[in-house]
C-alpha positions in Angstrom: 0.0 0.0 0.0 1.3 3.5 -0.8 0.1 6.6 1.1 0.2 10.1 -0.3 1.7 12.2 2.5 1.9 15.9 1.8 2.9 15.4 -1.8 5.3 12.6 -1.0 4.6 8.9 -1.7 5.6 6.7 1.2 5.6 2.9 1.1 3.9 1.9 4.3 2.6 -1.6 3.9 -0.7 -0.7 5.5 0.7 1.9 7.9 -1.6 4.7 8.8 -0.7 8.1 7.5 1.8 10.0 9.6 2.6 13.6 8.7 5.2 14.0 6.1 6.3 17.5 7.1 7.1 18.8 10.5 7.0 22.6 10.8 9.4 24.3 13.2 6.5 24.7 15.7 6.0 20.9 15.7 9.7 20.1 16.2 9.8 22.5 19.2 7.2 20.4 20.9 8.4 17.0 19.7 11.9 17.4 21.1 10.9 17.9 24.8 7.7 15.8 24.7 8.9 12.9 22.7 12.6 12.7 23.6 12.1 13.4 27.3 8.7 11.9 27.8 7.9 9.2 25.2 11.2 7.3 25.2 12.6 9.5 28.0 15.4 7.9 30.0 16.0 4.2 29.3 17.5 1.6 31.6 17.6 3.9 34.6 20.1 6.3 33.0 20.6 9.8 34.3 21.1 11.3 30.8 19.0 11.0 27.7 19.7 7.7 25.9 18.5 9.2 22.6 21.6 8.8 20.5 22.5 5.3 21.9 18.9 4.1 21.0 19.3 5.0 17.4 21.0 1.6 16.9 18.0 -0.3 18.0 15.6 1.9 16.1 17.5 1.2 12.8 17.6 -2.5 13.6 13.9 -2.4 14.1 13.2 -0.7 10.9 15.3 -3.2 9.0 13.5 -6.1 10.8 10.4 -4.8 9.0 12.0 -5.0 5.6 15.3 -4.3 3.8 15.8 -0.6 2.9 18.3 1.7 1.4 19.8 4.4 3.6 17.6 7.0 1.9 14.5 4.9 2.6 15.5 4.6 6.2 16.0 8.3 6.5 12.7 9.0 4.8 11.0 6.6 7.1 12.4 8.6 10.1 11.1 11.8 8.4 7.6 10.6 7.5 6.6 7.6 9.6 8.8 7.6 12.8 9.1 11.4 13.2 6.5 11.7 16.0 8.2 9.3 18.3 11.8 9.3 17.2 14.0 11.7 15.3 17.5 11.5 13.8 19.3 13.4 11.2 20.3 11.8 7.9 24.0 12.1 8.9 23.3 10.3 12.2 21.5 7.5 10.4 24.3 6.9 7.8 26.9 7.0 10.6 25.0 4.4 12.6 24.5 2.2 9.5 28.3 2.2 9.0 28.8 1.1 12.6 26.1 -1.6 12.3 27.8 -2.9 9.1 31.2 -3.0 10.8 29.7 -4.9 13.7 28.1 -7.5 11.4 24.6 -6.5 12.4 23.6 -5.5 8.8 24.7 -6.2 5.3 24.1 -4.4 2.1 24.1 -5.1 -1.6 24.4 -2.7 -4.5 21.1 -2.1 -6.3 21.4 -0.5 -9.7 18.9 2.3 -10.6 17.6 3.2 -14.0 20.1 5.9 -15.1 21.0 6.5 -11.4 24.0 5.6 -9.3 23.7 2.2 -7.5 22.3 2.3 -4.0 23.1 0.2 -0.9 20.1 -2.0 0.1 20.6 -2.8 3.8 19.1 -5.9 5.5 19.4 -7.4 9.0 21.9 -10.2 9.6 21.4 -13.1 12.0 23.6 -11.3 14.5 21.6 -8.1 14.1 18.3 -10.0 14.7 19.8 -11.7 17.8 20.9 -8.4 19.2 17.5 -6.9 18.6 15.8 -9.9 20.3 18.1 -9.5 23.3 17.4 -5.8 23.5 13.6 -6.4 23.4 14.0 -8.9 26.3 16.1 -6.5 28.4 14.3 -4.6 31.2 13.1 -1.1 30.3 13.1 1.6 33.0 10.1 3.7 33.9 9.9 7.1 32.1 11.6 9.9 34.0 10.7 13.2 32.2 13.4 15.9 32.2 11.5 18.8 30.8 13.0 22.3 31.0 9.6 23.9 31.5 9.3 22.3 34.9 12.5 24.0 35.9 11.2 27.3 34.4 8.1 26.9 36.5 10.1 26.5 39.6 12.4 29.4 38.8 9.8 31.7 37.3 7.6 31.6 40.4 10.6 32.9 42.4 12.2 35.4 40.0 10.1 36.3 37.0 6.4 35.5 37.0 5.4 37.8 34.1 7.9 36.0 31.8 6.7 32.6 33.1 3.1 33.5 32.3 4.1 34.4 28.7 6.0 31.2 28.3 3.2 29.0 29.6 0.8 30.8 27.2 3.2 30.2 24.3 3.6 26.5 25.1 -0.1 26.2 25.5 -0.7 27.5 22.0 1.9 25.2 20.4 0.7 22.2 22.4 -2.9 22.9 21.2 -1.7 23.0 17.6 0.2 19.8 18.0 -2.7 18.1 19.7 -4.9 19.0 16.8 -2.4 17.5 14.4 -2.2 14.2 16.3 -6.0 14.0 16.5 -6.2 14.5 12.8 -3.6 11.8 12.2 -5.5 9.5 14.6 -8.7 9.9 12.6 -6.8 9.1 9.4 -5.4 5.9 11.0 -8.9 4.8 12.0 -9.9 4.8 8.3 -7.0 2.5 7.2 -6.5 -1.2 8.0 -3.7 -2.4 10.2 -2.3 -5.6 8.8 1.1 -6.3 10.4 2.7 -6.1 13.8 4.7 -3.1 12.5 1.4 -1.3 11.6 -0.1 -2.0 15.0 3.1 -0.9 16.8 3.1 2.5 14.9 -0.6 3.0 15.7 0.0 2.3 19.4 2.9 4.7 19.4 0.6 7.3 18.0 -1.9 6.6 20.7 0.7 7.0 23.4 1.9 10.3 21.9 -1.7 11.5 21.7 -2.5 10.6 25.3 0.7 12.2 26.5 0.0 15.5 24.7 -3.5 15.5 26.0 -2.1 15.1 29.5 0.4 17.9 28.8 -2.5 20.1 27.6 -4.5 19.4 30.8 -1.5 20.1 33.0 -0.8 23.4 31.2 -4.4 24.5 31.8 -3.9 23.9 35.6 -0.7 25.9 35.6 -2.3 28.7 33.6 -5.2 28.9 36.1 -2.8 28.9 39.0 -0.7 31.7 37.5 -3.8 33.9 36.7 -5.7 33.3 40.0 -2.9 32.7 42.5 -4.8 29.7 43.9 -4.5 26.0 43.2 -7.4 23.5 43.4 -5.8 20.2 44.4 -7.5 16.9 43.6 -6.7 13.2 43.7 -5.6 11.6 40.4 -8.2 9.4 38.7 
């Protein structure tokens, strides 16, 4: 199945339509929310495991099907962008390391009137490493979100600036939430055929629920900043 995403045709094998383009506004929300919240800190680490995890993400993509480096990078841009991000340079560097480690192999594929491309596929060693990684314990999310520190600092040293920043983040979060809900509606209209498809849908669901929670929390913060009082309640 091929999906038309913002003028770009993406091979998706039944995958629901994720946004093809990410405006700067979206990226500004994706980085703190997705990096720090969605995959946050793995294995109890005290720093973001984002770069290290790129290895496992690429192995996962290649477990789905063989791809060229360009196809992998395009998959990050179009399909994986809302729960993982990596630059093309990072992807190609990691592919070279995976090749050197015997986790992937490639073969030259000739194009019609174009230079040959490297088609990467998973090796037995790469699949074994991926299986071992899936079986390893995953730590609980530990969000490290700079807005939490700004909230603490702003209440002590600069409340007017804090109110402006909360209002700005609220606006961007609302726009991102609208986008995620639209993507979710698109997914509901398309079949999910493979485990890969179901995993992408569940990742979208998680992102949607997290941004909804972020939006609700921002409303609480905004009410507190405007009224100077906080209504406390037990979580549901």
